[in-house]
C-alpha positions, 0 to 999 in steps of 0.5 A, a space after each residue: 699255301 698260295 705261291 709267292 710272287 712280287 708285283 711292281 707299279 709306278 704311281 704319282 705320275 711315275 714319280 713313285 716306285 711301289 713294289 709288294 711281295 708275298 714270301 710266306 712259302 720262302 720263309 717256310 722253306 728257310 725255316 725248315 731248311 735251317 731249323 730256325 727258332 721262332 724269332 730267328 725265323 722272323 728276322 731271317 724272313 724279314 731279310 729274305 723279303 727285303 732281298 726279294 724287294 731290292 732284287 726285283 729288277 735284277 737280270 742275267 747273273 746280277 745279284 744282291 746280297 744283304 748281310 746283317 751283323 750284330 752283337 745279339 744272339 744270332 750274330 749274323 743273317 745273310 740273304 741273297 736275291 738273284 734274277 727271276 725272283 730267286 732268293 736264299 739265305 741263312 742265319 749264323 745261329 738258327 736255334 737261338 731265341 729271345 723273349 717277346 718284346 714289351 708289345 708281345 711281338 718277336 724281338 728281332 732288334 734284341 736278337 740282332 743287337 747293335 751292328 751293321 748292314 752290308 749291301 753287296 751288288 754284283 753285276 754281269 762283270 762279276 765285280 762286287 760293290 759293297 756299301 755298309 751302314 750302321 743298324 738304326 734299330 735292328 728291325 730290318 725294315 727300318 735299317 733297309 730304309 736307312 741304307 737307301 737314305 744314307 748310301 743311295 740318297 733315295 727317300 724310301 719306305 720299307 715294310 717287311 713282316 713275318 707272322 708265325 706261330 706254333 704251327 709255323 709261318 702263317 704269313 710273310 711279305 713286304 712293301 717298298 715305296 721309293 721316290 724317283 727323281 723329280 718327285 714331290 718331297 711331300 709325297 714321301 711324308 704322305 706315304 709315311 703317314 699312310 703306312 703308320 695308319 695301316 695294319 702290318 703287311 704280314 697281317 694283311 697277307 694273313 687276311 688274304 691280301 695279294 701283293 696288288 692289294 698291298 700296293 692299292 692300300 698304300 698307294 691307291 690314292 696315287 693312281 698306281 700303274 702296274 709294271 710287272 709281276 713274277 714268282 718268288 721262291 727259295 732257290 739255291 744254285 749250289 750243286 756237286 760241281 760247285 762244291 768240288 770247286 770250293 773244296 779245291 780252294 782249300 788247297 791240296 795239303 788240307 784235302 790230303 789231310 781230310 783223306 787221311 783223317 776220315 773215310 767220308 768227307 761232308 760239305 754243307 751249303 750254308 745257304 740252303 743246308 744241302 749236304 754233299 758227301 765224298 768218299 775217301 776214294 772220291 776225294 783222292 780222285 778230286 785231288 788227283 784230277 786237280 793236280 793233273 
């Protein structure tokens, strides 16, 4: 399986931003870590791809988190992008599923249901800034485009897709096209028409198209100029020290109760599924150190 990466370009005289990404390995990793059912894999994969696209310009400790909350079976999907092309995410209920839709495709909208999309941006000052919009379809790509139009007033096209089968994830990726200040308003309509006429992004990736080919397919007529490229991977910064810090946040009474009740305490990272185990002795030392 080829490695995942993201490419960006400016087009139409630098008035249009174009970003394309391949996330096949990322989604394969997420599916394996969380034991996702087929439709959950498609939904989480789309959100992880959207996070990678929206986080393409992050630097330092900046990060962006996307959370889709709905009344469908999966309940909640979370994805986060960090600098350097690192992404991670998880579903609240990974093992649920719904039938294919009328077109024979994954019914991501039915899995998600009605609800909202929350976008939280955290910059170097560690102050989070959150915006929320209602879901317009539950299909993820359309909802991300609606977020840009509603919360940031930026005309944007977002196309994200996952192709999967009994053998696992076959292809995943996405494309973001965004009008910059001073852009011709007719450009976005031309791009929308082209997007409707082209095959699905996941299908193009399945056929071997790299991110640069996606950019050319969607915006080649606008003379795109390459501006960047970096690897993308599922990556979680959790470690034992971070888990201990989180456990201390539970408070001493709760930790002492855990010491009495169990010989071993287990903590699992929601984002990556890694499990950290602490013996009764280790947990008692953690409480003692925190107290002193």
